[in-house]
C-alpha positions in Angstrom: -14.8 9.1 11.8 -15.1 5.3 12.1 -11.5 4.4 11.3 -8.1 5.3 11.8 -8.0 7.9 8.8 -4.6 8.9 7.2 -5.1 12.4 6.6 -6.1 13.2 10.2 -2.8 11.1 11.5 -0.4 13.2 9.2 -2.1 16.4 10.4 -1.7 15.4 14.1 1.8 14.6 13.5 3.3 17.3 11.7 0.7 19.8 12.9 -0.8 20.3 9.5 -1.6 19.1 6.2 0.7 16.9 4.4 0.3 15.4 0.8 2.2 12.5 -0.7 4.1 13.4 -3.9 4.8 10.2 -6.7 8.2 10.0 -7.6 9.6 7.9 -10.4 12.9 6.3 -10.7 14.2 4.2 -13.3 13.5 0.7 -11.6 12.1 -2.6 -12.3 10.9 -5.6 -10.7 12.6 -8.9 -9.2 9.7 -10.6 -11.1 10.2 -8.7 -14.3 14.2 -9.1 -14.8 14.5 -12.8 -14.2 15.4 -12.8 -10.7 12.2 -14.7 -9.7 10.2 -14.4 -12.5 9.8 -12.4 -15.9 6.2 -11.7 -16.8 5.4 -10.1 -13.4 2.4 -10.2 -11.6 -0.9 -11.1 -13.8 -3.0 -7.8 -12.7 0.2 -5.4 -13.1 0.7 -3.5 -16.4 3.9 -2.4 -18.3 3.7 0.9 -16.6 2.9 -0.4 -12.8 1.1 1.6 -10.6 2.3 4.8 -11.4 -0.6 6.2 -13.8 -0.3 9.7 -12.5 3.7 9.8 -12.2 5.7 12.3 -14.0 8.3 10.4 -16.3 11.3 8.7 -14.5 13.9 10.5 -16.7 13.2 13.9 -14.9 15.0 14.0 -12.0 13.6 13.6 -8.4 14.0 17.5 -7.4 12.4 18.4 -10.6 9.3 16.0 -9.9 8.8 17.3 -6.6 9.2 20.5 -7.6 6.6 20.4 -10.5 4.3 18.1 -8.2 4.5 21.1 -5.5 3.7 23.8 -7.9 0.6 21.7 -9.1 -0.6 20.7 -5.5 0.5 23.7 -3.4 -2.0 26.4 -5.0 -5.0 24.0 -5.1 -4.9 22.3 -1.5 -2.7 24.9 0.4 -0.2 22.3 1.4 3.0 23.2 2.7 4.6 19.8 4.2 5.1 16.9 1.7 6.2 13.3 1.7 8.2 12.2 -1.4 6.6 8.8 -2.5 9.1 6.7 -4.7 5.7 4.6 -5.9 6.4 2.8 -8.9 7.9 -0.5 -9.0 10.2 -2.0 -6.4 11.9 0.9 -5.0 14.8 -0.8 -3.3 15.8 -3.0 -6.1 18.8 -1.5 -6.9 22.2 -0.5 -5.3 22.5 0.6 -2.0 24.5 3.9 -3.5 22.2 4.3 -5.9 19.4 4.3 -3.6 20.8 6.5 -1.3 21.6 9.2 -4.1 18.0 8.9 -4.8 16.8 9.9 -1.4 19.5 12.8 -1.2 17.7 14.2 -4.2 14.6 13.8 -2.3 15.6 16.0 1.0 14.1 19.3 -0.4 12.5 21.8 1.5 9.3 21.0 3.1 9.9 17.2 2.7 9.0 15.6 6.1 9.1 12.3 5.0 10.1 9.7 2.3 8.1 6.6 1.3 9.3 3.7 -0.3 7.0 1.2 -2.1 8.9 -2.2 -2.7 8.2 -6.0 -2.2 8.9 -8.3 0.6 12.1 -9.9 -1.2 13.7 -6.6 -1.7 14.2 -6.0 2.3 17.5 -6.7 3.4 19.6 -5.6 6.6 22.1 -3.9 4.8 19.5 -1.6 3.3 17.4 -1.2 6.6 20.6 0.0 8.1 21.4 2.5 5.3 18.1 3.4 5.8 18.1 4.0 9.6 21.7 6.0 9.4 20.0 8.4 6.4 17.0 9.1 8.5 19.1 10.1 11.7 21.7 12.2 9.5 19.1 14.3 7.8 16.1 14.7 10.5 13.3 13.0 8.1 11.0 10.2 8.6 11.3 7.0 6.3 8.4 4.6 5.6 8.4 1.3 3.6 5.2 0.3 1.7 5.1 -3.3 1.3 2.9 -5.0 -1.8 1.6 -8.1 -0.1 -2.1 -7.9 -1.7 -3.3 -11.2 0.1 -2.3 -13.4 3.2 -3.7 -16.3 1.3 -0.7 -17.7 -0.2 -2.6 -19.9 -2.7 -4.1 -16.6 -4.1 -0.2 -15.1 -4.3 0.9 -18.1 -6.0 -1.9 -17.8 -8.8 -1.2 -14.1 -9.2 2.2 -14.6 -10.1 3.9 -13.1 -7.0 6.9 -14.1 -6.7 6.9 -14.5 -3.0 4.6 -16.2 -0.8 3.7 -14.9 3.0 6.6 -16.5 4.6 9.1 -13.8 2.8 6.3 -10.6 4.1 6.9 -11.6 7.4 10.6 -11.9 7.2 10.5 -8.5 5.7 8.4 -7.2 8.5 10.1 -8.4 11.5 13.8 -6.7 10.1 12.0 -3.6 9.2 10.5 -3.3 12.8 13.8 -4.0 14.2 15.3 -0.7 12.9 11.7 0.8 13.9 10.7 1.9 10.3 7.2 2.4 9.9 5.5 -0.1 7.6 2.6 0.3 5.1 1.0 -2.9 3.6 -0.9 -2.9 0.6 -3.8 -5.6 0.2 -6.7 -6.0 -2.4 -9.4 -7.5 -0.9 -11.7 -8.8 -3.7 -9.0 -11.0 -5.5 -11.3 -13.7 -7.4 -9.8 -16.8 -5.2 -10.3 -14.8 -1.8 -13.4 -14.9 0.4 -14.7 -13.2 3.8 -12.6 -15.6 5.9 -9.4 -14.3 3.7 -10.3 -10.6 4.5 -10.6 -11.4 8.2 -7.7 -13.2 8.1 -5.8 -10.1 6.5 -6.7 -7.9 9.1 -5.6 -10.5 12.1 -2.5 -10.8 10.3 -1.7 -7.4 10.3 -3.0 -6.5 13.7 -0.6 -9.4 15.0 2.5 -8.4 13.2 2.0 -4.9 14.3 1.5 -2.9 11.0 1.8 0.5 11.0 -0.7 1.6 8.2 -2.6 -0.4 5.4 -3.6 0.6 2.0 -6.7 -1.3 0.7 -7.8 -1.1 -2.8 -10.1 -3.2 -5.4 -8.7 -5.2 -7.9 -8.1 -3.2 -11.0 -8.4 -5.4 -14.5 -5.5 -3.5 -16.1 -5.3 -3.9 -20.1 -2.8 -6.0 -22.1 -2.7 -8.1 -18.9 -2.5 -11.7 -18.2 -5.5 -10.9 -15.6 -7.5 -8.9 -18.6 -7.1 -11.9 -20.9 -8.7 -14.3 -17.9 -11.4 -11.4 -17.2 -12.0 -11.2 -21.3 -12.4 -15.3 -21.6 -14.5 -15.5 -18.2 -12.1 -17.4 -16.5 -12.4 -15.0 -13.3 -15.4 -13.7 -11.9 -15.5 -10.3 -9.5 -17.8 -9.7 -6.4 -20.2 -6.9 -6.5 -19.5 -3.6 -5.2 -21.9 -4.0 -2.3 -19.9 -7.1 -1.3 -16.5 -5.2 -1.7 -18.2 -2.9 1.3 -19.2 -5.4 3.3 -15.4 -6.9 3.4 -14.1 -3.4 3.8 -16.2 -3.0 7.0 -15.3 -6.6 8.2 -11.8 -5.8 7.7 -11.8 -2.6 9.7 -14.0 -4.4 12.6 -11.4 -6.8 12.8 -8.2 -4.7 12.4 -6.4 -2.9 15.4 -7.4 0.3 16.6 -4.4 2.2 16.1 -3.3 0.9 12.7 -3.5 3.6 10.1 -6.0 3.3 7.2 -4.3 5.1 4.1 -7.1 4.2 2.0 -10.4 2.0 2.0 -10.4 2.2 -1.9 -7.9 3.5 -4.8 -8.1 4.5 -8.3 -7.1 4.0 -11.5 -8.0 5.5 -14.7 -10.5 4.4 -17.1 -8.3 4.5 -20.6 -6.1 1.9 -18.4 -8.6 -0.6 -17.1 -11.0 -3.0 -18.2 -12.4 -2.9 -14.8 -12.3 -0.5 -11.7 -14.5 0.0 -9.0 -17.5 -1.2 -10.7 -17.2 2.4 -12.8 -18.2 4.0 -10.1 -16.5 7.3 -8.2 -13.8 5.9 -5.8 -15.4 8.2 -3.3 -19.4 6.9 -3.9 -17.5 3.7 -2.6 -15.7 5.0 0.3 -18.9 7.3 1.1 -20.6 3.8 1.3 -18.2 2.4 3.5 -18.4 5.0 5.9 -22.0 5.1 5.7 -22.6 1.0 6.2 -20.5 2.0 9.5 -22.2 4.6 10.7 -25.4 2.7 10.6 -24.3 -0.4 12.1 -22.6 1.7 14.8 -19.4 -0.1 14.4 -16.0 1.0 14.3 -12.1 0.0 13.7 -11.3 -2.8 16.1 -14.7 -3.5 17.1 -14.2 -7.2 16.8 -10.6 -7.4 17.7 -10.7 -9.1 20.5 -8.3 -12.3 19.1 -4.9 -11.6 20.2 -2.9 -12.3 23.4 -4.2 -15.7 24.6 -7.8 -15.4 24.2 -8.2 -18.9 25.5 -6.5 -18.4 29.0 -8.2 -15.1 29.7 -11.0 -16.9 32.1 -8.1 -17.7 34.5 -7.0 -14.2 34.7 
């Protein structure tokens, strides 16, 4: 492969196929309940990102069992990661979070991934996660929503935090040696190729373990849906998105794992999703472009460690 594919990383780490099981718990987000805002991000719908999730009213144990019953026969998987996916999964009291983590420690669960926001990272929570990891001999990772290093764009999408909080969260998480995955949208209406490359440079400079890329969805009944229908924003072409992903990967350190290069959202929930094209076709276009150009992840990652003084060494 031309880039560091997540499925290969999991197979190497655990010795066989590993699948992530989406988990929902009754949490919200500080950008929804008034802590830093009430309307949420302009692109986020009422159900968040959990399109494939089971109801949060189900116990974590029951969600895991139901997901395994669906996935195991189809994919022949025996090991799984419990992925607390929707909204901000560290935005609740520490004891409640630990209880949910305990529920997730089921047979064949080798890891737990927590999706959250930079402003929901705190040393006390990280200490608990570290203790839990050691006591239960289970891997813990944190998936941080950032979307862009362009802090002007973060203000426009009403993230409720800027780049500074993200950097603070990364520094704190790394002190506890917990793996970090960062979510990025490479085609926000206000970002260009320069922002795309800067995304890769910041991820590389901070030593992020994994990244997850997706194109912007226009989810129905959101502020961004109103802007889209009113013609206040325009989106780049599919071809330009492919160009941005290729440039991002070229500037990304080769050891950073790429969880995905394009996401997906159901047509029924969106006004726009992936140019009305199958996500796998866009992925194939990205990989084909990299092969045709004989390029690869990290090919242009030559900007770290004081490039100006190399001539003296």
